[in-house]
N, C-alpha and C positions, 0 to 999 in steps of 0.2 A: 203172732207169727210175723216174722220179718219178711218184707217183700223181697222177692228175688228178681232183680232186673233182667237177668238172663232168661227167665221164664216169660217175662212180659215181652222181651225182644222176640221170643218165638211166637207169641200170640199176635203181636202187631206186624210181624214180618214173617208169616208162616210159609213153609214150603209144602206142607200137607195139612188140609183141613178136612174134618169129618162132620157131617150134619146127622145128629141123632134124633130120630123120631119125627121127621117132617112128614106132612100128610096132605092129601088132597083137599081136606076140609079148609086148609089155609092157603090153598093153591100152591103148595110146596114153596112158601114164600122165602125160606132160607136158602133152598137149593137154587131157586130162580135168581135170587139176589147175587149168587156167587158164580153160577155156571158159565156166564159169558164175561166175567170180569176178573176172577181170581187167577193169578198167574202161575199157581202151583198145581199140585195134585188134589183133586176133590173127590171125596167118596161119601156114601150114605150108609147109615146103619138103621135098618127098619125090620122088625120081625113080623109085621102084619102082611100076609100075602096080598091083601087087597090093595095095599099101597105100593108094592114093589114094582108092578108094571108101570105105574105112572112115573115113578122115579127113573126107571130104565128108559122111558120114553124121552126124558130130558137129557139123556146121554151120560148119565152118572151111574157108575157101578155101585151096587148095593151089596152089603153084607148083613147077615143076621146076627153077627157078633162083632163087637169092637176089636176083639182079640184077633180076628181074621184079617183086619186091614193090613195090606202088605207094605206098610211104610211107617216110619216114625211120625206120629201125629203131633204137630206143633199146637194146633188149636182145634177145639171142638165147639159146636153150637148144639145145645141140648134143648129140645122142644118136646119133652115127654110130659105126661101127667105127673102131678106132684108126688103121687104114691110110688112112682117108679124112679124118682130122682135119685134116691140113695143107691139103688141097684146100679144105675148108670154111673154114678160117681165112683163106686167100687171098681168098675171096669176101667174107668178113666185113670184111676190111680194105678191099677195093675199094668196098664198099657204105657205108663210114664208119659202121659200127654203133657204138653207144656202148660196149657191153661185151658179152661172151659168157660164159655158163656152159657149161663142157665137162663134161657128165656122163660122157663117154667115159673109160674107164679102160684100164689095160694099159701103163703107162709105167714110170717108174723104180721104182715100188713092186713090180714084178714081179722086180726084181734080174736082169734079162736085158739083154744088149747091145742087142737090138732095141728093147726098151721104153725104155732110156736114150736111144738115138739118136732115136727118134720124139719123145721129150720135148724133147731139145736142139733139134730142128728147129722145133717149136712155139714154144719160148722165143725162139730167134733171130729168127723171123719176127715175133713179137709185139713184141719189144723194138725191132726196127728200125723198126716202124710206130707205136710208142708205143700199141699196142693192148692193152686191159685184158681179160685172161682170168681168169675166176673158176674156179679148179680147175687141171688136170683132176681126175677121180676124186673127185667130190664131188656134193653135193645142191644147191649153189647158193644162191639168194637166197629169203628169205621177207620180203615187204614187205606186211603185212596191209592197210594202208590203200589201197594201189594194187591189191590183189587178186592179187599175184604170190606164188604158193605152190608148195611142193615136193610136195604131194599133196593129194588131195581132202578129207582129214580135218582140215586146218588152217582156222582161223577167218579171217574177212576183215572189212573194213569198219571196223576200229578201229585206233588207234595207241596203244600203251602207252608206258611210260617206259624200257623196257629195250632195249639193243642187245646181241646175243649173237653171238660170233665162235667158230666151232668148226672144228677141223681134222677132226673126225669127222662124217660125214653122219648116222649113227645117233644120236649125241648131240644133234645139231642138231634132228632131227625129234622126238626125245623131249622135249627141253627145252620147246619151244613149247607143246604141249598140256598138259603137266604143270604148267608155270608158270601157264598160263591157268586151269587148274583151281584153283590155289592163289591166284588173284586177282593174278597178276603178268603183265602183258601185254607183248608184244614190239612195239617200234617198227620195228626192222630187225634181221634175222638173216642171217648168211652161213655156209655150210659151204664151206670153200675147199680141202680135200683136199691135193693136192701143192703147191699154191701156187707154180706155176712163174713167174708174173709178179707177182701181188699176193699178198703174204704177210700173216700176222697183223698185223704192224706197220702196214701200209698201212690195213687196216680199222680198227685201233685209232685211228690218227690221224684217219681220216674220221669215225668215230663220236664221237671226242672233240670235234670242232667242231660237231656236230649239235645244235642247241638242243632238239630234241624228245627226245633221249636223255639221261636223268638218271643212269643207272647202266649199267655195262657188265659183262657176264659173258663169260669166255673159257674154252674147252677147248682146250688146246695139248699137242702131243706133242714139239715142238721149235721152234726159230726159226732162220732163215737167218743173220741178222746180229744177234748178241746185243747188241753195243754200241748199234746203232740202236734195237733193240727196247726196251731198258731206258731209253734216253734219251727215247723217245716215251712209254713207260709212266709215267715220273716226271712228265712234263709233263701228261699227261692225268689221272693220279690226283690231281694237285694241284687239279683243277677238278671232278672227279666221281668217285664210287666205281668202282673196278675190282676185280672178284672173279675169281680165276684158279684153275682146276682143271687141274692138270698130270698128264697121263698118263705112264706109264713111270717110276713111282717105285721100281720093283723091277727086278731083272735080267730077270725073265720079262716084265715090261711093256715093257722096252726091246727085247727080241727081237720082241715083237708089233708094236711101232711100225715096225720095219724092213720088215715085210711089209704094213703098213697104208698108210702114206703115204711111207715111206722117209726120214723125218726124222732128223736127227742129234740125239740126245738130249743134254741138259745134265746133269752130275752134280747129284743132288738137293739136296745141302747148298749148293752154289753157287747153284742156282736159288732155294731158300728165302731165303737171305741177300739176294740181289739184289731179289727181289720185295718183301721187307720194307723195304729201303732206299728203294724207289720208292713206298712208302706204299700198296701194293695189299694185298688180302686174299687169302690162299690157302685153298682148300678141297679136299676129297678125294673128294667124291661129288656126284651130281646133286642129291640132297635138300639137302645143305649149300649148294650153289650157289643154289638157289631160295630157301631160307629166309634166307640171308644177304642176298641182294638185297632180299627182302621187308622184313627188319628195317631195312636202310639206307634204303629208300624211304619207309617209314611212320613210323619212330621219329624223335623229335628227337635231337640229339646226346646219346650215352650217355656220361656223365661219371664214373660210379662203378661199383663191382663189388658193391654191396650191394642186396638185394632184399627186398621185402615180398610175401609170397604170401597170397592170399585166395580162399576159395570152395570149398575141398575138404573132405574128411572125413579121419579119422585116417590111413588107409592112403595116401591121396593126399598128405597132408602129408609123410609120410616119403619118398615117391617123389619129390616135387618137391624136397625138401631134398637128396636124393642126386643128382638130376639137375643141380641148380645147382652143387653142390660139385664134381661130376665135370667140370663145364664150367669150373671155375676161378672161380666166383662164390661169394658169401657170403649167408647167411640169418641175420643177427644178431638178437639180442633187440631188441625195439622200445625206444624211449626211455622213460625214467621218466614223462614227461608222457603219452605214449601209453598206457602201462600203467595210469596213474591214471584216464585217460579211460574205458578199457574197464572197469576195476574198478567204476566207479560204476553200471554197468547190465548188463554182459554176463552172459548165462546160461551157466554153466560146465557145466551138465548136458548131456553129449554134445557139448560144444564146447570151444574154447580160443582164446586170443589171444596165445600166446607166439611167434608167427611161425614157421610159417604160421598164419594166422587161420582156425580151423576153424568153418565156418558151417553144419554139417549140420543143426543143430536150429533152433529158432525164431529164432536170431540172424540168419538169412538175410533175415528181414523187415526188419532194420535195416541193410541193405547200404549205403544212402546215408550213414548215420552212421559205419559202419565205414570206408568209403572216405575220408570227410573226415578221420578220424583218420590213416589211412595217408598221405594227402596231406601232412599237417603233420609227420609223423614225421621226426625229424632223424637217425635212425640208418640210414635206408635211402634209396637213390638211385633205385631202380626199383620198379615195381609189376607183379606177375604175377597175372592173373586166371585161376582154375582152373575149367574146365567139364567136365561129363560129359553125354553124350547116351545115351539109352536108347531102344531100339526101342518104338514104340507110345506113347511118353510125350508126343508132340506137341512142337512147337517152343517155344523160350523166348518168353515174352510180351514185348511192348514195355515193359510196366510193370516187369518184372524186369530188363530190359536198361537202362532209362533212367538209373539212377544211375551206371552205368559209363560210358555214353556222355557223360553230363554232366560226369563227372570228367575225361574225356579233353580236354574243351574248356577246363577250368579249370587243370589242373596243368601245371607245367613238367617234371615227372618223366616219363620214358619209361614207357608203359603197353603191355603186350602180354598176349595171351591164349594159353593152351594148352588144347586140347580132347582129352580122353582117352577110352579105351574105345570104339573103333569096331570092332565084331566082326561086324556084319551089313551087307548092302548098304543097309538102311534107316538104320542108324546112321551109315554113311559119308556117305549123302546128307544126313542131318540135320546132321552135322558141317560139311559143305561149305556148307550154307545159313547156318548160324550164323557160320561164318568170313566169308562174304560180307557179312552184316549188320554184323559187328564192323568189318571193313576198310572198309566204306563210311563209317564214322564215324571212321576214322583209327587204329583199334586193330589192329595186325597179329596174326593168329591162326595158331597152328601145330598140326598134327595130331600131338600127342605132346609129353610133357614134355621129353624129351631134345632134340627138334628145336628147341623154343622156347628152351631154355637155351643150346644152342650157337649159335643165331642171335644171342641177346643178347650172348653172349661175343664173337662175331666183330664185332658192331657196336661194342662197347667197344674191342676191339683196333684197329679201324679209326680211331676218334677219338683213341685214345691215340697211335698212330703218326703220325697227321696232325698232332697238336699238338707232335710232336717230343719 
């Protein structure tokens, strides 16, 4: 079945949503997730009299038949027992609903004949009607600007630059709030589970043509049609960055996949080679996914592997040198011209300028002058700013930040920041606030040296592969 982008547009930007089968046992999780955030018309369909009063108490009108809903339904959330799924799907098709998210589980992932047969029935019905099912066995759609969300904890009312496609509902729900905390917001997100009608390839193709999505992240356990997936991936990755986290890299992971979504895993070596040929970026953790997307969204094209680091003390200088080297980057000596510039005025008591530039002492007051030298330095391609936050020390002043923000506007070199040493809740909060201030000025900031180093390396790898 060919994906219909118009139907997906209705699902991600609905004017009318219906929740089918929500109940008190789950605390009406789907209705509660939508009732105060969805910007359009919200209705419920529930036939159990014991549930209807609870639904009405939430301020949502309930119908005992989908056919009685008094509007064209763009998107439905289905949370019925698996034995009722086919009957609900028949009504969805008759009602000409744009698309439906089937939260309902218990299909092929159970590795039972009953589960497989129920899934085949849904698949055959949907394909015959060209009906778009999201799932089953998944958390569905998060479209923050439209107020469509998977739980009450997710933000709404904004649209970021990221599209995220996840075979795992848990990873989908964790990605959105964690990326938001890191200053990377979702435009559209989908958890698709078993993907019996719409697979990862369909969502990738759809996100690839969406002008609001500037970069795409994917968590995958397998693909149905490898040939088509890599053809679409190559096409989309030529236009915008695609970062892929592949589950099932080990034998144990493959066994876990079989009971999670029932996907057919691809040998890791084959997968890695194909992803690279398509010019996508592979990562292995949630943190790497978020950091790599951040680097690709904020940084200009990364063209070289050499780095000038500035702002730390002696121990930090050693730590950042190790982190960069372990990520495959270099921290070379500065050029003769840069060294001559520093030698004319730099105070070496408690400091140094051999790269990293140690500014623990009074040299920190000359940060503007230091940064101007690093901008001109011909031995380094990138600049890393080192920050430390301390509880009770107060935030960094605008005057202290100004030279760094001004440099970002002047230089063609990629500039990023790493913020170290967050040990208390107060320090974590201070680091997040500093990260927001830096990123509002276009400097991506990372909570830890290793995270910043590997994000820069991944961005470099992306631009190298893209250049061929």
